[in-house]
Backbone bond lengths (Angstrom), bond angles and torsions (degrees), N, CA, C in turn:
res aa  C-N    CA-C-N  psi(-1)  N-CA   C-N-CA  omega(-1)  CA-C   N-CA-C  phi
1 M - - - 1.460 - - 1.530 109.05 -
2 K 1.320 116.10 143.95 1.457 122.77 179.36 1.524 110.16 -69.39
3 R 1.333 115.78 150.14 1.466 122.25 179.34 1.522 110.52 -111.24
4 C 1.317 116.64 147.18 1.458 123.29 178.28 1.529 108.99 -65.09
5 P 1.347 117.79 131.09 1.460 119.96 -179.21 1.533 113.46 -70.47
6 V 1.322 118.01 -13.38 1.466 120.88 -179.06 1.524 111.64 -93.90
7 C 1.340 117.14 -51.12 1.468 119.48 -173.80 1.525 114.54 -113.86
8 G 1.333 117.60 -13.66 1.456 120.71 178.02 1.516 115.40 87.66
9 E 1.340 117.77 -0.26 1.465 119.69 177.85 1.525 110.44 -70.34
10 A 1.330 115.57 159.88 1.462 120.97 176.99 1.526 109.79 -64.10
11 V 1.331 116.11 143.55 1.464 122.43 -178.16 1.530 109.12 -114.97
12 A 1.335 115.63 131.81 1.463 120.74 176.27 1.522 109.45 -68.25
13 P 1.323 117.96 156.04 1.471 121.13 178.86 1.532 112.08 -59.02
14 R 1.331 115.66 154.93 1.468 121.96 -178.98 1.532 112.01 -51.65
15 S 1.326 117.47 -39.35 1.467 121.19 -177.61 1.525 112.98 -64.00
16 A 1.324 118.00 -23.32 1.457 121.81 -178.13 1.526 112.92 -114.75
17 N 1.346 117.18 7.78 1.460 120.20 -172.83 1.529 110.68 -137.54
18 P 1.334 118.04 104.54 1.462 120.44 -177.63 1.527 114.22 -68.75
19 V 1.324 118.63 -13.58 1.467 120.65 179.70 1.533 112.35 -109.02
20 F 1.335 116.33 17.11 1.465 120.65 177.76 1.525 109.75 -52.46
21 P 1.302 120.99 135.64 1.458 130.66 15.83 1.529 114.06 -94.64
22 F 1.339 116.63 18.28 1.461 120.40 179.76 1.525 109.53 -97.21
23 C 1.336 116.17 164.35 1.465 119.35 -177.78 1.518 112.25 -87.26
24 K 1.325 117.94 -26.29 1.466 121.40 -178.96 1.532 109.71 -153.91
25 P 1.329 117.83 162.02 1.463 120.35 -179.18 1.528 113.61 -56.26
26 R 1.318 117.15 -34.97 1.467 120.21 -179.98 1.529 110.90 -59.25
27 C 1.319 118.22 -43.31 1.468 121.11 179.45 1.520 111.20 -66.09
28 K 1.328 116.36 -35.63 1.462 120.38 176.88 1.531 109.91 -63.24
29 Q 1.322 117.40 -42.32 1.466 121.71 179.02 1.528 111.68 -67.57
30 I 1.313 117.39 -38.24 1.467 121.09 177.21 1.521 109.81 -61.67
31 D 1.329 117.22 -44.02 1.458 121.77 179.73 1.528 110.69 -62.83
32 L 1.333 117.23 -44.27 1.463 120.92 178.36 1.526 110.19 -60.99
33 G 1.316 116.87 -42.99 1.466 121.03 178.06 1.523 112.28 -60.44
34 Q 1.327 116.95 -35.95 1.463 120.41 178.13 1.525 110.95 -68.23
35 W 1.330 118.27 -38.97 1.467 120.88 175.60 1.526 109.97 -64.32
36 L 1.338 116.45 -48.38 1.462 120.36 -177.12 1.527 112.41 -67.81
37 G 1.314 116.59 -28.18 1.460 121.03 179.31 1.517 113.86 -83.87
38 G 1.325 116.99 -1.00 1.458 120.71 177.73 1.518 114.54 82.62
39 E 1.332 117.45 11.96 1.462 119.67 179.28 1.526 111.87 -75.18
40 Y 1.328 116.81 -25.11 1.463 121.83 174.87 1.521 107.50 -109.62
41 V 1.310 117.39 142.11 1.458 121.31 175.59 1.522 109.50 -140.46
42 I 1.313 115.70 156.15 1.460 121.53 172.88 1.512 105.36 -97.61
43 S 1.322 117.38 117.14 1.458 122.03 -169.65 1.516 115.27 -78.55
44 Q 1.325 117.53 -16.79 1.458 119.49 179.62 1.518 110.02 -149.20
45 S 1.318 115.89 161.87 1.450 121.01 -178.59 1.527 110.33 -62.15
46 L 1.317 115.11 139.99 1.456 120.26 177.16 1.524 111.33 -93.04
47 L 1.346 116.64 -5.10 1.453 121.83 -179.42 1.517 110.02 -106.46
48 P 1.317 117.35 145.48 1.460 119.05 175.17 1.534 109.70 -64.84
49 A 1.315 117.75 150.14 1.454 122.75 -177.76 1.522 112.35 -57.26
50 S 1.310 118.14 -27.92 1.454 121.40 -177.04 1.528 113.30 -71.42
51 V 1.336 118.56 -12.83 1.459 120.82 -177.85 1.519 110.98 -75.47
52 G 1.287 120.14 -35.07 1.458 126.52 175.19 1.513 117.62 42.12
53 F 1.302 116.62 129.35 1.451 123.09 174.04 1.518 107.82 -119.00
54 G 1.301 116.26 168.96 1.450 120.23 176.08 1.513 113.87 99.94
55 G 1.320 117.75 -1.88 1.450 120.97 177.77 1.516 110.56 -79.50
56 P 1.315 116.87 -176.91 1.462 119.72 -179.67 1.522 111.47 -64.04
57 R 1.305 115.12 147.48 1.463 120.33 178.44 1.510 108.50 -86.82
58 H 1.304 116.86 136.35 1.457 121.88 -178.87 1.514 112.10 -109.94
59 D 1.320 116.50 7.79 1.467 118.25 -176.51 1.528 112.25 -97.47
60 R 1.321 118.79 6.24 1.458 120.73 177.81 1.520 109.37 -146.70
61 E 1.315 114.35 157.21 1.458 119.13 -179.67 1.517 110.05 -77.99
62 T 1.326 116.30 149.74 1.451 121.50 175.54 1.509 109.22 -114.27
63 D 1.314 117.38 152.61 1.480 121.14 179.35 1.490 111.58 -77.71
């Protein structure tokens, strides 16, 4: 059985657990707080370099 990444308790299957992969809503909130507090980070880009952002926007008109 899968374990909760926050507290280590057993986790019910996704079909029976609305807060999967956590064991309870409290653990889900703790995890969110850790992301928002900067305790978790993504160490490298998840996009290939060729995707590039920062260019001109084409979804609005310019003067």
